[in-house]
C-alpha positions in Angstrom: -20.2 2.5 -23.7 -23.9 3.3 -23.2 -25.4 6.7 -22.8 -26.2 6.2 -19.1 -22.5 5.3 -18.4 -21.4 8.5 -20.1 -23.9 10.6 -18.1 -22.9 8.9 -14.8 -19.2 9.3 -15.4 -19.7 13.0 -16.2 -21.7 13.4 -13.0 -19.2 11.5 -10.9 -16.4 13.7 -12.3 -18.4 16.8 -11.5 -19.1 15.6 -8.0 -15.4 14.9 -7.5 -14.5 18.4 -8.6 -17.1 19.9 -6.2 -15.6 17.9 -3.3 -12.1 19.1 -4.2 -13.4 22.7 -4.5 -15.0 22.4 -1.0 -11.7 21.1 0.3 -9.8 24.0 -1.2 -12.1 26.5 0.5 -11.7 24.7 3.8 -15.3 23.5 4.1 -14.2 19.8 4.1 -11.5 18.2 6.1 -8.9 15.9 4.4 -10.5 12.7 5.8 -13.9 13.6 4.4 -12.4 14.4 1.1 -10.7 11.1 0.8 -13.9 9.3 1.8 -15.9 11.1 -0.9 -13.3 10.7 -3.6 -13.0 7.0 -2.9 -16.8 6.8 -3.1 -16.9 8.5 -6.5 -14.0 6.4 -7.8 -15.8 3.2 -6.8 -19.0 4.6 -8.4 -17.1 5.3 -11.6 -15.6 1.7 -11.6 -19.1 0.3 -11.2 -20.5 2.5 -14.0 -17.6 1.4 -16.3 -17.7 -2.3 -15.3 -21.3 -3.1 -14.2 -20.6 -6.8 -14.0 -18.3 -6.2 -11.0 -21.3 -5.8 -8.7 -22.7 -9.2 -9.9 -19.4 -10.9 -9.1 -19.0 -9.3 -5.7 -22.7 -10.1 -4.9 -22.1 -13.7 -5.6 -19.0 -13.7 -3.4 -21.0 -12.5 -0.4 -24.1 -14.7 -1.2 -26.4 -12.2 -2.8 -28.2 -13.1 -6.0 -28.0 -9.9 -8.0 -25.5 -7.0 -8.2 -28.3 -4.4 -8.0 -29.4 -6.0 -4.7 -25.9 -5.6 -3.3 -25.8 -2.0 -4.3 -29.1 -1.3 -2.6 -28.1 -3.2 0.6 -24.8 -1.4 0.9 -26.4 2.0 0.1 -29.1 1.6 2.8 -26.5 0.5 5.3 -24.3 3.5 4.6 -27.2 5.9 4.6 -28.5 4.6 7.9 -25.0 4.9 9.4 -24.7 8.5 8.1 -28.1 9.4 9.5 -26.9 8.0 12.9 -23.7 10.0 12.8 -25.7 13.2 11.9 -28.1 12.6 14.8 -25.2 12.2 17.2 -23.7 15.5 16.0 -27.0 17.3 16.2 -27.5 16.1 19.8 -24.0 17.2 20.7 -24.6 20.6 19.2 -27.9 20.9 21.0 -26.2 20.0 24.3 -23.5 22.6 23.6 -26.0 25.3 22.8 -27.9 24.6 26.0 -24.6 24.8 28.0 -23.7 28.1 26.3 -27.2 29.5 26.9 -27.0 28.7 30.6 -23.6 30.2 30.9 -24.7 33.4 29.2 -27.8 33.6 31.4 -25.6 33.3 34.5 -23.3 36.0 33.2 -26.1 38.6 32.9 -27.5 39.1 36.4 -29.4 42.2 35.5 -31.9 40.1 33.4 -30.9 41.8 30.2 -32.0 39.6 27.3 -30.0 41.1 24.5 -26.8 39.5 23.6 -24.2 41.3 21.5 -22.2 38.9 19.4 
């Protein structure tokens, strides 16, 4: 086992424990925890058996395993950015609705809101 494999595996274990810690405190839902744990497990397998990316790449018609990892990473990152943008837009819409409702509830023009 090479030094980079050891470093990566230690990092992946650390990241997995952080995910579980966030789940215990209620910051992450069960579905998100499962997704992240699966990600870190796959990353660990790839770190332990780097040739697996080469084999999978050839199965899908890509020349190198590193190219497969880059393509998949970009696709996943773009999808995550899209989901985040949708959530931000939804939050902005909700804030606008709440602001309008609060403005209508205060007919005296009072600008202070006690939360």
